SEFIKE-71025 format. One record per residue (C-alpha): residue number from 1; x, y, z. Coordinates in nm, 3 decimals. Example, Ala and Ser with C-alpha at 12.3 -4.5 7.8 and 13.67 -1.06 7.14 Angstrom:
SEFIKE-71025
nr:1 xx:1.230 yy:-0.450 zz:0.780
nr:2 xx:1.367 yy:-0.106 zz:0.714
***
This chain:
SEFIKE-71025
nr:1 xx:-1.148 yy:1.043 zz:-1.438
nr:2 xx:-1.051 yy:1.043 zz:-1.098
nr:3 xx:-0.871 yy:1.352 zz:-0.908
nr:4 xx:-0.599 yy:1.184 zz:-0.614
nr:5 xx:-0.516 yy:1.472 zz:-0.370
nr:6 xx:-0.158 yy:1.306 zz:-0.340
nr:7 xx:-0.097 yy:1.498 zz:-0.015
nr:8 xx:-0.376 yy:1.288 zz:0.120
nr:9 xx:-0.199 yy:0.948 zz:-0.025
nr:10 xx:0.068 yy:1.047 zz:0.113
nr:11 xx:-0.086 yy:1.156 zz:0.512
nr:12 xx:-0.281 yy:0.780 zz:0.498
nr:13 xx:0.029 yy:0.652 zz:0.395
nr:14 xx:0.247 yy:0.756 zz:0.714
nr:15 xx:-0.050 yy:0.635 zz:0.966
nr:16 xx:-0.119 yy:0.308 zz:0.796
nr:17 xx:0.240 yy:0.217 zz:0.790
nr:18 xx:0.196 yy:-0.161 zz:0.711
nr:19 xx:0.144 yy:0.025 zz:0.338
nr:20 xx:0.488 yy:0.130 zz:0.369
nr:21 xx:0.627 yy:-0.152 zz:0.537
nr:22 xx:0.477 yy:-0.437 zz:0.286
nr:23 xx:0.696 yy:-0.682 zz:0.082
nr:24 xx:0.558 yy:-0.842 zz:-0.226
nr:25 xx:0.766 yy:-1.060 zz:-0.303
nr:26 xx:0.635 yy:-1.253 zz:-0.025
nr:27 xx:0.288 yy:-1.282 zz:-0.140
nr:28 xx:0.402 yy:-1.625 zz:-0.343
nr:29 xx:0.278 yy:-1.883 zz:-0.085
nr:30 xx:0.014 yy:-1.703 zz:0.053
nr:31 xx:-0.163 yy:-1.657 zz:-0.302
nr:32 xx:-0.087 yy:-1.946 zz:-0.465
nr:33 xx:-0.355 yy:-2.158 zz:-0.584
***
């Protein structure tokens, strides 16, 4: 099993803002066959 440092995860998400603002409901047209 893997251990995750959740404080590091939070820090990366704060630095990489595009993860915070993602909208999975809009992916359909991009991923449609």
